[in-house]
N, C-alpha and C positions, 0 to 999 in steps of 0.2 A: 504493499499501498505505499509504505515513504516512497518508494520507486516511481511510481505514478505523480504523486505529489510533487518530485523534483524534476521531473519531466513537464508535467505542467508549469511548473516555477519558471524553467527554462524559457518556455514560449512566451514568456513577459515582455510585451513590445514597448512598455512604458515602467522600464527601472526607476528604478525612486533614489535619490542623491539626499547625503545627509544635510540636514539642514545648515549644518556650520559651512558647509560649502558654499550657500547663497551669498550672492552679493548683487545687492539691491541698488540702482541707481537712479537720477531726477529723471534719465532720458529715458530710460525703461518704463520708468510712470509713466509719464505723460504720451508714449508709444501707447502704453496700454489703456488711458484714459480714450484717449481717441481713438482704438480701432472698438472699444465697447459700447462709444457714442453711433462709430458707425454702424455698428452689430444691431443693435437696437433700433433703427431706423430701418433699417432693412428687413428685420425682423416681424416689425408693425407694419410697413409694406406689404412683406410676403400675405400678414396675417388679414390683412384687409382684403387682398385678392383671392384668399381663400374662403372668407367669410360671404365675398359678392360673385355672382355668378357671371360665369365670362360666357361669350354671345361667339359660338363657332358659324365661319359661313362658308355655305358649298353653293355651285355652280352645276345646275345639272340641267337635262334637255326637258320642256314639257310635255310632257305626253297627252296632258288632258283633252276631252273631246265633248264637245255637245254641252259645254256649260255657258254662262252668262256672265256677265260683266255690269256692274253696278257704278253707275256714274253719279257723284255725288257734287254738286252744283249750289253756288253762293255768286251771284254778280249783280253789281250793281252799275246801274245808267245813268248817270244825273241827267240827263239831258233829252233822258227818250220816256213817253210816256207809258205807261202800262198796258194801254187800249191797243198801240200801235204794235208793241214785240212779239212776236212769237218763237216757239221753239223747236226744230226737226229733228230728227235723226234718221241715219239711214247706212246701210254697210254691204260692203264689197256682193253680200247675197242674195242681193235685190230687196231685202226688208225693208221698207219705210214707216217711219212714224213720224205722221207730219202733222203740225199744229197742236202738238201735244198738251193735254191738260191736265191728266191726273199725275196726283205726285207731286204738283208744281204750286208755289203760293207765290202771289206777287203782291210787293207793298207800294203804293202809292207813297213817291216823296214829292219833297216841297222843293223849294230853289236852297236851302239851307241844310239839304237831306232827312230833315225831320219828318218822320212818318205821319201819313195824313191817313191813309187805311190800306190793311193787311186782308187780301180775299183769295179764293181759288180761283186759279186763271179761269177767262170767259168774259162778254160783254152782255152785261143784261141791264133793264133797267123795266122800272113798274110801266104795264101796257095801259093803255087809253081804253076807253069803253067801246063798244062797237070796232071791232077790227074788220078790214075786208076780208071776206071771204074767196075760195078759187073761184065760185060762178060769177063774181064781180058783186055782190050784195054784201052790205052789209051784217056780222053778225046780229042775228036776233037771238033774243034769252031762250027761246026752246029749242035755240040750234048746238049743234058742235063745233068749235073752230077749227077751221081748217082751212091755211091758209095758202096760200098759192108760190108756186117755188119758179114762177117765170119761165117756162119752158124747162129748168135742168129739174124734172121731176123722172126719177128712174124706171117710176110706175104710176098707171094711172091713180091709184088710191094716195100715193106719197103726199103729206103735208107737210108744210114750211110756216110753223106757228112764232118764230122768230128771226129776227136779222141773222142771226148766229147760225138758224138753220139754211137761211135762203145762203148764205155766202159760203157753209158746207155742200150745199149742194151744187153750186157754182164750181167749186174746188176740186170735186167728184167729177165734173164733166169738164176742167180744162178751161173753165171759163173765166174774166177776170170784171168783177163787179167795179164798171167805171161811175155809176155815180148813186150810191146809197139813198138820194132822196126821192129817185123812179120807183125804190121799194118802200113798198104801203109798212113792212115791217119795221123796219131800220128809219123810215121819218119816225111812227110811232114812238120808237124807243129812244129817238134823239142820236143816232150813232152819229152824226156830224159832228152833233153839238156837244155831243160826249168828250169827243176826240179834239176840240176847240176849246173844251173846259180844262181840259188837262195841259194845254199847251202850256211848256214852261216846267213841266213837274218830271220828276227821275222816276226811278223804277227801281225795285231790288227784286230779283228773282231766287228763289230759291228752293230745292228740292232734288229729286233724282232721275234719271233716267236708267232702264233696265233693257239694254242691248244684248246682242249674240255677240260671244268673246271670237270676233274676225274684226279685221280693220274695216274702219265706217270713219263718220264725221257724224259731229251734233252742233248746231249754231242756233244761235239767234238773230233772228232778222225781221224787221217790218213789215207788217203782212201777210195774209195768209197764202200759205205756199197750196202750188198745186203743180201737175205733172202737163206738159203743153211741147206735145212731137217728142216725147221720150226728154224732154227738157225741164231740169228742176228749178220753177218761176216763183214771182214773188207777188202777190197781185199789191203794187204800189199805186193804183189811180185811186181808188177809194178814199185815200187819205189826203189827196190832192195838195202834194208837197213836193217839191223837187231837187231835196236835200234831206238829210237826218243825221244829225249830229250822233252817232255812236263812242264818245268817249265812256270807256269804262272802266270799273276798278273789279277785279277779280278776285272776292273774298277767303274762299276756298273752293277749292277744284282736289277730288283725290277721285283714282279708280278704286273702288274698295274700302273694305274698312278700314280705320286706323288701329298701327301697331308699334310698341316703341319704337324709338329711333329711327320715322319715319317722314321726309321730308320732301313737301310737294314742292315744287321750286315754282310754278304759280301763285299761291298763297300772298296776298295781300300787292298782288302785281297790278300797277295803273296805265292806264295810256290816254293819252286825251289826243283829240284827233286835231289836225289842223289843215286838213283839206275839207272840200264841201262833201264830197261824197267819198267814200274807199270800202275797202273787205281787208279786216283784220283774218290774219291767219295764223294761226299757232299747230304747227307739228309737232306732234307726240310721239313717243315709243316707250309704249306701257312692257315693261318687266314682271312677268308674276312674280310673285312673291309669299313665302308662306313660312308665318315664324311660327315658333314652338317656345311656351315659356319652359320653366323650370317644373310648373304642377303637370307639364304635359298637354297644355290647353291648346290646340294650333289654330290662328287665322290667319284665313286666305283671302290673300289682298295683292295687291301691284303699289310698285312705282313706276316713275315717268320721269323720261328727259323731255326738253322742250325746246326749239328754235321758233323766232317769230320771224312774221311778214307784213308788210300791208302792200297792198295794192290799189291804187289809186285809177280816179278815173282818167284817160287819157285824151288829147283834142283826136276827134279823127276812127275814133274807136268806139266799138259799146262797150256801152257802160257797166261795169261792175256790180254784182248784186251788193247794197249795202249791208252789212252786218257783220259778226264775229263768229268767225267757225275754229273749229279745232280738229282737225285731223290727227285720226289715232291709228297707228301699228301696233300689233303685237309683236313679241320679241319670242323665236323659241326657246331660248335659254329662261329656264325657273331659276329664281336666287330663295336659297333656303337658311333660315336664320335661327339656331338653334340655341337655348341658354341651357347651359348647365354648369353644376358647383365642380371645383376641383378634386380631384379623390384627396383624401387624407394621407395616403402614403406620397402621394409626390408633392402634398403640402411639407409631409416632416422629411422627405428627400432635399426638397429647398433648403429646410432650415437647417441642417446639417451642413448642406454647400455653404449658407450664410457665416455658421460659426468655425467650420473649417477653413475657407477663405478669407477669413477677417485674423485669425490668430496664427495662422501660416505664414505671410507674409510680414504681420509682426515680429515675430520671433526670429525671423531670416534679418528684417532690420535691425532688430535687436542685435544681435550676434555680429551684424557688420560694425554697427557703433560700437561694440566693446573692444573688439578686435582690431578697430584703429585707436581705439583713444585710451583704452587702459595700457598698450606700450607706450604711448605717449606718457600717461601722468605716472607710470611707473621710471622711466627717465628723466622725468622731470623730480622725480623723489629721489634717485640717485644721485643726481648732480646735487641736488639740494644735501643731501648726507655728508657728498665730499667737501664741498665747500663748507662747511658747518665744522667737519674734520679737521680741514687746513687752517681756518683760520683759530683753531684752538691750541694748534703745536705753533705759532706764530710767537713772539715774545711782547709784552705790554709796551707799547711806545711812553706810557707817564711812567714806569717804575724806573728807579736810580737803580745806578749801576755800580 
């Protein structure tokens, strides 16, 4: 048993030195204090990293199919009335959402940006008594109201009971509504008067669109949109205006839900119109993103980059459709963010590296100082001792012979 203990004792890599041989110096104390402070700073830094989750980023190919894309927006037009502006969305698959009204709220703003009224999209007003029937006579009390669509009926029994119904019927036919005052419903509801009353007002539009996850565009433009000879156009004749001020501020634009660390580059972007008319274009590259937190909760969202362009009206060429257009395209690469804690063994390894990495250079530095300073001190001590011995052997000059 004693032989085994002796063999184990011989394996000791840290042999003990008698304390009588210790020599403590001022330089060694200073280096020890400095190295200890550095070690504790690095230790607390490593501890903070261990207690907080780290985010791992990966790039993978997006293999998802048949999904939809949610577009959240909040845009303010300080010089465009709510009764004028409309929202359209379309994509390369051919699907179109024209004059979208659901899930969209409009706020009328005065010249100072204060809210006058908040309402769902659409133009409407109380109807006066006895509106005009399809057959040409006025509504009687015992009759059911059925207004004329003025030639835009899709079927014989179709009715247009409001100005919005007539405009929608014209849109489906691809017709422009040149003079709303000739339409009984629009005249009774005061369509043009309402537009004149809102002259000088602004509009804040916010809500969301649910579109196919393919390349496409959505835009804010004055007038009701329709297809004419396979061309997307807007009916601007009804507003009897030659130019529209499309200065705007994008309060928020996001593709999908919020997740920690997301940066939407168009948030709080403001653009002031300097020309009479034009088209504002934003070209967006949407990158699918998956964010997974420490608890395992996954958020399916998107990030995007953007470039901007303004297309003004040029002399001698067809005027561009006034509006604010967002053209988006999907990236084939998906970004995944995964939050995870550092393992305890990794933390322990780093702590050991901090301790060893601080003390080993300190010991070497102290050894170098001792090997350089101690011989010098010893030489000085020997020289001073020899000088004292020689002075003691010399006769005293003050003594008498």
